[in-house]
C-alpha positions as CSV (number, residue, x, y, z in Angstrom):
1,M,-13.6,-108.5,-10.8
2,T,-15.0,-107.0,-7.6
3,D,-16.5,-109.4,-5.0
4,K,-19.9,-107.9,-4.3
5,K,-20.3,-109.9,-1.2
6,A,-17.2,-108.4,0.5
7,G,-19.0,-105.2,1.6
8,I,-17.7,-101.6,1.3
9,P,-13.9,-101.7,1.9
10,N,-12.5,-99.3,4.5
11,Y,-10.5,-97.2,2.0
12,A,-13.8,-96.4,0.2
13,R,-15.3,-95.0,3.3
14,F,-12.4,-92.5,3.6
15,V,-12.7,-91.6,-0.1
16,M,-16.4,-91.0,0.1
17,G,-16.0,-88.8,3.1
18,G,-13.4,-86.6,1.4
19,L,-15.3,-86.4,-1.9
20,S,-18.5,-85.4,-0.1
21,G,-16.7,-82.6,1.8
22,M,-14.9,-81.3,-1.3
23,G,-18.1,-81.2,-3.3
24,A,-19.8,-79.2,-0.6
25,T,-16.9,-76.8,-0.4
26,F,-17.4,-75.6,-4.0
27,F,-20.7,-74.2,-2.8
28,V,-19.8,-72.7,0.6
29,Q,-16.3,-71.4,0.2
30,P,-17.5,-67.7,-0.1
31,L,-19.3,-68.1,3.2
32,D,-16.1,-69.5,4.9
33,L,-14.2,-66.4,3.6
34,V,-16.9,-64.0,5.0
35,K,-16.9,-65.8,8.4
36,N,-13.1,-65.6,8.7
37,R,-13.0,-61.9,7.6
38,M,-15.6,-61.0,10.3
39,Q,-13.8,-63.0,13.0
40,M,-10.6,-61.1,12.2
41,S,-12.3,-57.8,11.7
42,G,-10.6,-54.7,13.2
43,I,-7.5,-56.5,14.6
44,G,-4.0,-57.1,13.5
45,G,-3.6,-54.1,11.2
46,A,-6.9,-54.6,9.4
47,T,-7.9,-51.6,7.3
48,K,-11.7,-52.4,7.6
49,E,-14.2,-53.0,10.4
50,Y,-16.9,-55.1,8.8
51,R,-20.5,-54.2,10.0
52,S,-22.2,-57.3,8.6
53,S,-21.9,-60.2,6.2
54,V,-23.4,-58.1,3.4
55,H,-20.8,-55.4,4.1
56,V,-18.0,-58.0,3.8
57,V,-19.3,-59.4,0.5
58,M,-19.7,-55.9,-1.0
59,S,-16.2,-54.9,0.2
60,I,-14.7,-58.0,-1.4
61,L,-16.5,-57.6,-4.7
62,R,-15.5,-53.9,-4.8
63,S,-11.8,-54.3,-4.0
64,E,-11.0,-57.9,-5.1
65,G,-13.5,-58.6,-7.9
66,F,-16.0,-61.5,-8.2
67,L,-13.4,-64.2,-8.0
68,G,-12.2,-62.7,-4.7
69,V,-15.1,-64.5,-2.9
70,Y,-13.3,-67.7,-3.8
71,N,-9.9,-66.7,-2.3
72,G,-8.5,-69.7,-0.5
73,L,-10.5,-72.3,-2.5
74,S,-7.4,-74.5,-3.0
75,A,-6.8,-74.5,0.8
76,G,-10.5,-75.3,1.4
77,L,-10.4,-78.2,-1.0
78,L,-7.2,-79.6,0.6
79,R,-8.7,-79.2,4.0
80,Q,-11.6,-81.3,3.0
81,A,-9.3,-83.8,1.3
82,T,-7.4,-84.2,4.5
83,Y,-9.6,-83.3,7.5
84,T,-13.0,-84.4,6.2
85,T,-11.6,-87.6,4.5
86,T,-10.1,-88.6,7.8
87,R,-12.9,-87.6,10.2
88,L,-15.8,-89.1,8.2
89,G,-13.8,-92.2,7.2
90,V,-12.8,-92.8,10.9
91,Y,-16.4,-92.1,12.1
92,T,-18.1,-94.4,9.6
93,N,-15.6,-97.1,10.4
94,L,-16.1,-96.6,14.1
95,L,-19.9,-96.7,13.7
96,Q,-19.5,-100.0,11.8
97,H,-17.2,-101.4,14.5
98,F,-19.3,-100.3,17.5
99,K,-22.8,-101.1,16.2
100,N,-25.1,-102.9,18.6
101,P,-25.3,-106.7,18.5
102,D,-28.6,-106.6,16.7
103,G,-26.9,-104.5,13.9
104,S,-28.5,-101.2,14.9
105,A,-26.5,-97.9,15.2
106,P,-24.9,-97.1,18.6
107,G,-26.7,-94.8,21.1
108,F,-26.4,-91.0,21.1
109,F,-23.7,-90.6,23.7
110,K,-21.6,-93.3,22.1
111,K,-22.0,-91.5,18.8
112,C,-20.7,-88.3,20.5
113,A,-17.6,-90.1,21.8
114,L,-17.0,-91.6,18.3
115,G,-17.5,-88.2,16.7
116,M,-15.0,-86.6,19.1
117,T,-12.4,-89.3,18.4
118,A,-12.8,-88.9,14.7
119,G,-12.6,-85.1,15.0
120,A,-9.3,-85.2,17.1
121,I,-7.7,-87.5,14.5
122,G,-9.0,-85.6,11.5
123,S,-7.9,-82.2,12.9
124,F,-4.2,-83.4,13.2
125,V,-4.2,-84.4,9.6
126,G,-6.0,-81.3,8.4
127,T,-4.4,-78.5,10.5
128,P,-1.8,-77.5,7.8
129,A,-4.5,-77.0,5.3
130,E,-6.7,-75.3,7.9
131,I,-4.0,-72.7,8.8
132,S,-3.4,-72.1,5.1
133,L,-7.2,-71.5,4.6
134,I,-7.4,-69.0,7.5
135,R,-4.4,-67.0,6.2
136,M,-5.5,-67.0,2.6
137,T,-9.1,-65.9,3.3
138,S,-7.9,-63.2,5.8
139,D,-5.2,-61.7,3.6
140,G,-7.4,-59.3,1.7
141,R,-8.5,-57.4,4.9
142,L,-4.9,-56.1,5.3
143,P,-3.1,-53.2,3.6
144,P,-1.1,-54.4,0.6
145,E,2.3,-54.1,2.4
146,Q,1.2,-56.5,5.2
147,R,-0.4,-59.2,3.0
148,R,1.3,-62.6,2.8
149,G,0.3,-63.0,-0.8
150,Y,0.1,-66.8,-1.0
151,T,-0.7,-67.9,-4.5
152,N,-2.2,-71.2,-3.6
153,V,-2.3,-73.7,-0.8
154,F,0.9,-75.5,-1.8
155,N,2.7,-72.1,-1.9
156,A,1.3,-71.3,1.5
157,L,2.5,-74.6,3.0
158,Y,6.0,-74.2,1.4
159,R,6.5,-70.6,2.6
160,M,5.2,-71.2,6.1
161,S,7.6,-74.2,6.4
162,K,10.5,-72.2,5.0
163,E,9.9,-68.8,6.7
164,E,8.4,-69.8,10.0
165,G,9.4,-73.5,10.5
166,V,7.6,-76.7,9.8
167,L,5.9,-76.7,13.2
168,T,4.0,-73.6,12.2
169,L,1.9,-75.9,10.0
170,W,0.4,-77.2,13.3
171,R,0.1,-73.8,15.1
172,G,-3.2,-73.7,16.9
173,Y,-3.6,-77.5,16.8
174,I,-5.0,-77.6,20.3
175,P,-8.0,-75.2,19.7
176,T,-8.4,-76.8,16.2
177,A,-8.6,-80.2,17.8
178,V,-11.0,-78.9,20.5
179,R,-13.2,-77.3,17.9
180,A,-13.1,-80.4,15.8
181,M,-14.2,-82.6,18.8
182,V,-17.0,-80.2,19.6
183,V,-18.1,-79.9,15.9
184,N,-18.0,-83.7,15.4
185,A,-19.7,-84.5,18.6
186,A,-22.4,-82.0,17.8
187,Q,-22.6,-82.4,14.0
188,L,-22.2,-86.2,13.5
189,A,-24.1,-87.2,16.6
190,T,-27.0,-84.7,16.2
191,Y,-27.3,-85.5,12.5
192,S,-27.6,-89.2,13.3
193,Q,-30.0,-88.6,16.1
194,A,-32.1,-86.0,14.2
195,K,-32.3,-88.4,11.2
196,Q,-33.5,-91.2,13.5
197,L,-36.1,-88.9,15.1
198,L,-37.4,-87.7,11.7
199,L,-37.6,-91.3,10.4
200,S,-39.6,-92.3,13.5
201,T,-42.4,-90.0,12.4
202,K,-44.9,-90.8,9.7
203,Y,-43.8,-87.7,7.7
204,F,-40.3,-88.7,6.6
205,E,-38.7,-91.5,4.6
206,D,-34.9,-92.1,4.2
207,N,-34.4,-89.7,1.3
208,I,-32.9,-86.3,0.5
209,V,-35.7,-84.4,2.3
210,C,-35.0,-86.3,5.5
211,H,-31.2,-85.8,5.0
212,F,-31.8,-82.0,4.5
213,G,-33.9,-81.6,7.7
214,A,-31.5,-83.6,9.8
215,S,-28.5,-81.6,8.4
216,M,-30.1,-78.2,9.2
217,I,-30.8,-79.3,12.8
218,S,-27.3,-80.6,13.1
219,G,-25.8,-77.4,11.6
220,L,-27.6,-75.2,14.1
221,A,-26.5,-77.2,17.1
222,T,-22.9,-77.3,15.8
223,T,-22.8,-73.5,15.2
224,V,-23.9,-72.6,18.7
225,A,-21.6,-75.1,20.3
226,S,-18.4,-74.5,18.3
227,M,-18.2,-70.8,17.5
228,P,-16.2,-69.6,20.6
229,V,-13.5,-72.2,20.0
230,D,-13.6,-71.4,16.3
231,I,-12.9,-67.7,16.7
232,A,-10.0,-68.5,19.1
233,K,-8.6,-71.0,16.5
234,T,-8.9,-68.4,13.7
235,R,-7.1,-65.7,15.5
236,I,-4.3,-67.9,16.8
237,Q,-3.7,-69.4,13.3
238,N,-3.6,-65.9,11.7
239,M,-1.5,-64.2,14.4
240,R,1.9,-62.7,13.7
241,I,5.0,-63.0,15.8
242,I,6.0,-59.4,16.9
243,D,9.5,-58.9,18.3
244,G,9.8,-62.6,18.9
245,K,6.5,-62.8,20.8
246,P,3.2,-64.2,19.6
247,E,0.1,-62.0,19.8
248,Y,-1.7,-64.6,21.9
249,K,-0.5,-66.9,24.6
250,G,-3.2,-69.6,23.9
251,T,-6.9,-70.3,23.6
252,M,-7.9,-68.9,27.0
253,D,-5.9,-65.7,26.4
254,V,-7.8,-65.2,23.1
255,L,-11.2,-65.8,24.7
256,V,-10.5,-63.6,27.8
257,R,-9.3,-60.7,25.6
258,I,-12.3,-61.0,23.2
259,V,-14.8,-60.9,26.1
260,R,-12.9,-58.0,27.8
261,N,-12.4,-55.9,24.7
262,E,-15.3,-56.8,22.5
263,G,-18.0,-58.2,24.8
264,V,-19.2,-61.7,25.4
265,F,-21.3,-61.8,22.3
266,A,-18.2,-61.3,20.2
267,L,-17.5,-65.0,20.8
268,W,-20.3,-65.5,18.2
269,K,-19.1,-62.8,15.8
270,G,-19.8,-64.0,12.3
271,F,-22.7,-66.3,13.5
272,T,-24.8,-65.7,10.4
273,P,-22.1,-66.6,7.8
274,Y,-20.9,-69.4,10.0
275,Y,-24.3,-71.0,10.2
276,F,-25.1,-70.4,6.6
277,R,-21.8,-71.9,5.8
278,I,-21.9,-74.9,8.2
279,G,-25.6,-75.5,7.6
280,P,-25.4,-75.9,3.8
281,H,-22.0,-77.5,4.1
282,T,-23.5,-80.1,6.5
283,V,-26.5,-80.5,4.3
284,L,-24.5,-81.0,1.1
285,T,-21.8,-83.1,2.8
286,F,-24.3,-85.6,4.2
287,I,-26.4,-85.6,1.1
288,F,-23.4,-86.3,-1.1
289,L,-22.2,-88.9,1.5
290,E,-25.6,-90.6,1.7
291,Q,-25.7,-90.9,-2.1
292,L,-22.1,-92.2,-2.3
293,N,-23.0,-94.7,0.4
294,R,-26.0,-95.9,-1.6
295,A,-23.9,-96.2,-4.8
296,A,-21.1,-98.1,-2.9
297,N,-23.7,-100.4,-1.3
298,Y,-25.0,-101.2,-4.7
299,F,-21.5,-101.7,-6.2
300,Y,-20.0,-103.7,-3.4
301,G,-23.2,-105.5,-2.4
302,G,-22.5,-104.8,1.3
303,T,-24.1,-102.9,4.1
304,S,-23.0,-99.7,5.7
305,A,-23.8,-98.4,9.2
306,T,-26.4,-95.7,8.9
307,M,-25.3,-92.2,9.7
């Protein structure tokens, strides 16, 4: 029988983080696909140059069918099961460990540091699923003879290990980690801060409406801050090795070439699907997480550091 005075165990915080992210992914996977297609648009042998998010969706529906918008779902779910489970589990445990002596949540800058730490750790665990997701969602933009044709995320992981070496699973880890640190510092810290600010007014209570508002603020800040690193990560993880040489030398090479060849605003290419992906995903993830936290607090009879 569970001891309800023991509080929420650490493993439960990790499980709740992963479940909340996986639940949100079911709703936003099509937007992730659109974002990746736009970021890869017009390069690497692509047959199409997408003009807008709507153009991407219509092209996918026309050439790949309705289920085509869910290409890479298995990789998206595994990414949440690894990356989100780790980052949110680490973050909530760090929040609990570093709370103030009076029991209140840490300050904004400490939350940023905790978020960056959680993001760096989570990105290492989640990079294999991340690179699978990038490749699976980008495949349909290529002519048939150039497609990798992964059938699911486990097929992708197996073939990458066999055909390109196990270390390929962590290709692009540095920009992935940098992006994760930026995302987590912006997303987790701004969500916490926005929630506190909303609750300090007379218009909000600690409920789903407040969680929604805080999540949308957090999603906007995260999108603006992380997109340049995200597009570099996407292109590095999807690049091919040509005559023994990679297409890009590193993150800075990607960013410099994008600015030189496509203009500085290309660093935010796919802004709309990215925000409408990360905004709702942030909303849904934190709403699910808040409800799971409430249920866990009731079940275990403990307390949890507020997000």
